[in-house]
N, C-alpha and C positions, 0 to 999 in steps of 0.2 A: 713521682709527681704521688700528693694524696687527692684526693678526693674534692669536690667541692665542699666550699662551709655552707651550709646546707641554709641554718639560721639568717645566716645575709641574702641568700637568695631570695628565701621564702620573704622575706623582710622588704624584701625591695619591689616595689610594682613594676614595673621595667621587664622585672625577669617572667615571662607572659609565660603561661599552660600553653604550649602549642600541640601537642599530640600525647597520644596514650598509646604504650606497648604492653597491651593484653599479657604478652607470653611471658615478659617480667616483670607483669606489673609495676610498671614504671612509669613518668613523667619526663619528655622531654621540654624541654624551660628555652625560650631564645629570648636573647636582651634586646629589646625595642623599645628605642623611646616616643614621645607622643608626634615626633614627626613622621616615625616610620608606620605606626598606628593610623596619622592621616592620609599618608601618601598611598599606602594601599587598597587597591580595591576589595579587595576581602584578606585575610587574614590566612591564608593558604598556600605554602610554596612558592607556587609558580609565581604568588605575588607580591614577595617578599624580597629585600634586596639580601644577594649573596653576601657572606662571610659576617651573619651576627654570631655573635658567641653564643653557644649552646651548652646547655648541662641536663643529665640527666639522674634523676633522684627518685630513689624507690616511694609508690606512694604514699606508703603510710609512715614513710619518715618525711614527707613532705608536709602530712597533714599533722606530725605530729609537732613538727617547727612551727606551724600557723599560730597568729595570733587569733582572736575573737575577731572576725568581720562580717558586716552586713551582709545579708545575700544579695545577688542580683536581680532587676527587674530584666524583664525579657520583651522581648519581637517576634513574636512568631509568624510568620508568615506562607502563605502560599504561592509565591514568586511573583514575576512582571507585574508589583504592586507600588511599588516605591518605599518598601521595608530598607532599603541600602540609603535610599538619602534620610530618612527618620536617621538610621544609627548613625549618620554623620552630623546631622542637626544634635544629637545629645552628645558631640564630643565638645563639651562646655569646662577648658583648664577651671581646677578646682569645685568644680560641681559635680560631673560625670564624665564618666569615658564609654563611646559608644564601640563596641567590637563586634567587627560584623563577619559571620560564619564563623568562629573560632574551627578550627578542623578538628578541634578532640571529641566534639559531637558526634561528627562522621565517623571516626575512630571506635566510638563506642557501638555505633548501628551496625558499623561491619562485624563486629565481634559479636554481637547478639546473631546476627545473621550466619556465623561460623559457630554458633552454637551456643558461643559466651558461657558463661558457670549458669547456677543457681539464681535463682530470680532476684535473693536477701541480699547475694552478691554484688550483682550484676546493680540493683540499685542501691548498693551502698560504693561502689565505684563511680557511679551516677553523680550523690551528694559530694563526693570527695572531692572531684575533679570541677563540677560550678561552685564549688566555696572557694578553690583554687584561682577560679576566675576572679570571680569576686574581690580579689584584692586588691585596692586601690591602687594608679597609676602616680599619684601624689594624695597624703595626706588629704581627709574628708571627702573624697570623690566615689558616688555612686557606679558601679560598673551598670550597663544599661546593653544585655546580652542578645543578639541577633543572629540566631544558631539558624546554619541553613535546613531548606525546607523540606529537607530528606531527612532529618532528625524531627521532625513534627511526632513522629512516637515517642517519642520521650517526653511531652512537655506534659502529659499526665501526670508521669512520676515525679519532674522536678517539682510540678504545684503541689504538688502533694506532700513531698517532704519536706519543703520550703515555704514555709508560711507563711512568713513576711515577705518573700516574692508576690509583684502582680505582672501581668503579662498585658498586652495589647494583640490581638489576632489583625493582621492587615491584611486585604484580601482585593481585586481588581474585579470588578463586572467581569461575566462569565467574556460578553464579547468580545472585551478589551485584552481579557486573557489570549483567548484566542487569536487573536490580532499578533499580540507579542510573539506566540508560539509561529503563526504562520509568515509572521516577515521575517524571523530566521530562516526560514526553507528548511533546509533537511536536518542542519543541525537542532533548530525547534523541534522538530517531527521525531529526531532521534530521542533527545532530550525527554518529552514528551512521555515516548515509549518505555526511556530508562527509569521514571519516576513513578510508573504505574508500575513497572515492576518490585522495584522498591516498599511500595505501597500496601502492594498485595504479599509480601515478605510479612511485614510488619501487620497482615490483618486488618487493616484498614478501611478493605472496601468491601463496602455491604449494600450493592444497590439491584440484587436481583439476575445476576448475569451468572452465567456458569465460567469456567477457566476458557475453554473452548472459543466464547463468545466475541473475546478481544479479538481475534486473530480476522476475524470479519469486519472487522471497526476498523473504520477510517482512521488517519494520525489525528487529526481533529475532532474525532468521537471519543479515542483514547486519551486525550488532552483531556477533553468536557469530564470523561470519567474520572480522573487525577483532583482535576478542579471540584468536584462534587465529593470526593470522599473525605478532602480536607475540610470542606465546607463542615459535611457533616461531623467530623470529629472536634473543628469549633464549637458548634451547636453543641456536644458534648460537653466539653471543656467548660461553657457557659451556665452549663444546665447543673454541672458538677460544684464549680467554685464559685457562682454568683458574679454578678457585674463589679460587687465592690473590689474583687481580685482579676476580674479581666473583663474586657471592654475589646469591641470591636471597633477597625475603621477601614472604610472602603479609600481606595487610589484617589480617586476622584473628588472625593470630598476634601482630602488632605491637600488636594493639587489646588482647589478652589479656596481652601479657606486658612492658609497654611498658621496662619498666625494666631488659629484660633485652636489649630490641633495641635501647638505644640505647646500651648497656654495651658488648655485639658489637661494632655498629657505627662505636665512634669506635674500639674495638681495630684493627678493620677499617680504617677510615682514617689511623689510627696516631696519632689525636688522644687525648693524655691527657686524662681525665677523672674526678673523685677522686669517691666515692659522694654527697658533698653536691651536686655540681654534678649529678649524674643524677637523683637525689632532686627537685632544685630543679626539673629539665626537665619531668620525670612530673607534677609537680604545677602547673606555672606555665602558662600561657597554651596553649601549644602543644596539650595535650591536653585542655584546659575550654572552647577556645571555637572554635565553627565556624570550620573555615580559608578559608571563603568569605566568609560574613559577617560573624565575629568578636564574634557573640552567643553566651552561655552554652550550652553543646554537649555533653554527656557522653554514657557508651555508651549509657541509657537512652534518650535523645531519637535518636541512631541508630537504638537495635532499634525503635524506634515508629516510626520513618520507612519503615524497610526491610518491617516488618510487613505495613502499611498496603499497600505497593506490592506485596509479594507477597500480599495477599488480593483486590487488585483484578488482579493479571496474571498470577499463580499458573499458573496452566493453562498462559499459552502460556511462560512461562519455563522450566517443567518439560518440554513437548513439545522446545522450542527444546534446552534441555540435555543431553536424551537423543538429538539429532540431533548437535546438536557434539561429543559424545561420539566420535558412529560416525564422524566427519569426519576428526575427529585422528586417531582409531585407523586409519584407513586413508592417513592422511599423515604419522600417526608423529610427533603432535607432543604432549608431553606437556602434561596438563593440570594435574598439580605438577609444579613446573622443580626439577631437581636444585639441590645449591650452596647450599642453604639456610642462611639466617645462623644459626638457632636451631635448634638440635639438640633431637630428644627431642618 
């Protein structure tokens, strides 16, 4: 049998650029309908149904077969901040498609951590892969890409290369972030330590600590270090690219003012949404169901979860928050980011 019809695959946005194999410089495509996109919590293998059609195409062949397309816009985030909710909100047929944590970014990060190639080659691959992700699911749609926060180290390169891309930087206030880590018990605490390891590999932690200091910190102190490192990165992105390309949004403002958020972000992304479309989004599943489990989950349910975490871990969270504020002050890291999407 012959190989895939490369032009037909690249012209069809349902062929999703799923994984990157640096050893063979090839892209793995998976055929996914809009329904598959909607049903998947994330676009990682563990959340996708079995039996999807797959093809492998050399990266350069895929790029050669591409027509011109608009670069994607981005949702960069520091975790536990309703960013998945936001990506789901921008699944608007005919307007935009929200891509929830495409693993191709994690493949690139892993490749860089293993040595990768010359920086210019890595940058070229990154630009190519994001272009492949930007292919519209249906004609006229704009891709809104939400990478995993493990890929935040790629954000500067993406924005530098893709001059027409805009981004929102989403974060939770530190006390909320720490509650999210704590309520997940050991799983959350291990996740926080794994995140710090990856941030250190990306050279994104500049808070005045020596490498051995992290061994003497509690799990929630480590989580706070990861949060501060990401805040510092976001502040640098704002300073470099300006608030016309990069804006910020905290989770509590999003939840308190959903319609204003969607309207403002659509304007930022230069996506035209009518008032009925905005109302449909904020009354739809993105805001009414849990972004991970897809069960009914409203603001009261979220508040109850966080109140329970505060009751169990409140003393530790309060002490770590005070400690982190002192670290932030010494390292000149903003606890509240500038360039807010919502005013007032």
